N, C-alpha and C positions, 0 to 999 in steps of 0.2 A: 455564418456557421457552415462548416463543411464536415461531412461524415462519410467514411468509406470503410467497407468491410473486405478484408483480404485474407490471405493465408500465409503462414511462414513455415519454414522447414526446420524441424528439430531432428537432426539425423535423418532417418527415412520416414518420419512421421510429419504430417502436415496438421497444424493447428490454426484455428481461426483467430483473427484479431480484428479490432475495430478502433479506428481513430476518429475522434471528434476534435475538431480544431476551429476555435473561434477566429474570426478574421483578424482580431487585434491581439492574438496570443503572443506572449514573449517567452513562455516556458511550457514544457510538456512533461506530464507525469506518466511514466510507464507503470501501470497499475495491475498488480496480480490478485486474483481472486483467492478465496479461502478454501478450506478442505471440503466444505459441504456442497458447494455449487459452483457453477462456472461464471463466465464474464457477464452473462445476461441475468444473473441473480438480481433481485429487486434492490438489495442494499448496495451492490456494487454499481448498478446502473444509477441509483440515486446519488451516490458519491460522485460518479463521473459527471452527472448532469449539473450538480451544484458547483463542481470546480469549473466546468466550462462557462457557467454563468458569471464567474469571476475571471474570465479571460485566460484560463489555464487549459491548454490542450490535454487530452487524455488518450492514451493508447491502452485499451483492455485486450486481453487475450486469454485463451484457454490453456491449461496444462494438458498434457497428453492423456492423463487418466480421465479427464472430462470428455475428451473427444471419443475415447474408447468406452465411455459409459461404465467405468470402473468406480467402485466405491473407495478403494484404497488409494491413498495419495501416492504420487510418484516419489521415488527416492531422491535424496538431495542432489546427486549428480544430474539426474534428468530435469529436475526442477530448475536448477541453476542454469543449465544449458538452454532451457526454454526461455528463461528471463533474458539471457545473453542474446538469444536470437531476436527477442522482441525489442530489446534496446537497439540492436544493430538496425533492425527495420525501422524503428522510430527515427533513428538518426538519418537514414536514407530519405524518409518522407519529409522530415522537418529539420534539415541541417542547421537552420539559423536559430532554433529555439534552445534555450537552456534546458538541460535534461535532468529530471529527477526520477528516482525509482522508489517504489514502495508497493503497498497492497494492504489488503484486509487479512488479518490473522496469519494463517499459514503462508499466504502469499507475501506478506510483508516480512516475515521471518526468513523465508527463502531469498527474498531480495537482499537481505543483509548478508546471507551467505554468498550470494552471487557476486557482491562487491569483492569478497575476499578470494573466492574460487575461480572467478572468470575475469577476463580483461574486458571491462565495460567501457573503457575509455573515460571521457571527461564528464562523469556524473557529478552533479553539483550538490546533491543531498538525498537523504532518505526520508520517506514519509510513511510512518507505521500507524495503520488504523487498527485498533484493537489488537496490539501485539500480544501473542499468546505466551506469556511468561512461563506458564506452567499449566498442567492439566487441572481441570476443576477438582477442588478438594485436596490437591497435593502441592502446597506452596513450595516454591523452589526458584532459584535464579540461574539454574545451570543452562537454560536455553539462551540466556543473554551473555554468557561468558565470552563469546567471540566478539561482541560489540566493541570492546576496548581496543581491538586491533584496527578498527575502521576510523580513518581520518577524515571524516565528512560530517557536515552538519546533519543532525537527526531531529525529527519531530515525532513525538509519541502523542497519539490521540487515543485516549482510553476512557471508557465509561466508568463512572463512579460505582457502578454495580457489577462490573465485569468479573465473573467468577474465575476467569483465566489469567487475572493480573491483580494479585494482592496489592492493595494500595501502598502499604508501607514498603513492601519489597520493591515495587516499581519505582517509588520515589528514590529509594537507595540506589537502584541501578542507574537511573538517569542522573542522579547527583554525582556519581562516579565517572560520568562520561564528560569529557571537557567541552564538547560542543553539542550538547543535546538539550532539547526543550520538551517539557511535559505539559500538555493541556488536558484537563479533565472535561469530559462530556457529561453534563449535568443529568443524573439519574439514569444514564444509559447502561445497558447490559452488553454482553459480548456481541449480540445481534442487533444492537442499536435500538432496542425497545426501551422506552422511557416511562416514567411514572408521571403522568400528566398532572396529577393533583399536587405533587410536591416539587415539580420541576419549576425552577425560577425563571426560565426563559420562555418566551412566547413563540419563538421560531422553532422549526424542526431541528432534530439532532444533526441532520445532514447539512443544513445551513450553518449550524454552529461549527461542525467539523470543517466545512469548506471555508469559512471565515479564518479559522486559525491556520489552515493549510495555505491559503492565499497569502496571509501576512508573512508566513515562514518563507514561502517561495520568493515573494517580493523582496524580503529582507536579504536573503542569500544571493539573489540575482544581483 
């Protein structure tokens, strides 16, 4: 297992990134964090650790708003430029690995826009962890309207109690996409908190998530 922390340039701003690469990795996920915290957040770290245990390399990075200690997320052009820079950096570091892009919540949504707005090259697929389909209490599918324009395999990993992804609406969105898969995370909410008493699985939600993500990556590769 190899790990390295470096910086990448986004315009005139430097943002931190961290690559964790198992020796036997055949794929790499460029993984963007959510709106509430950066790449070192416990959930993002837990997802990355679980993926690396399944021989998937992970490149995490911060958006500029995190580096500047701002609460308001970056505008879409800045967010997608950051993802493009992270993808280019990942390709330089690991040119032989199949490349996937995704992230948690806001990060995953911006990754999907980056596919359309930026030239990311040969990305093999998208991995959405807790895709924020709509604000809490305001069911809608408008945030997913652009997904039909993406001609890549997509994996949606969504908690059964996620207040930002109405189950019926998300099922409908995924059903309308020709190459998308939806996996429900048992009793998890948007922050991956689970109800232990009613959860049917004995493993952690991050192991559950990583099992599904690894199966998707291995199938697409």
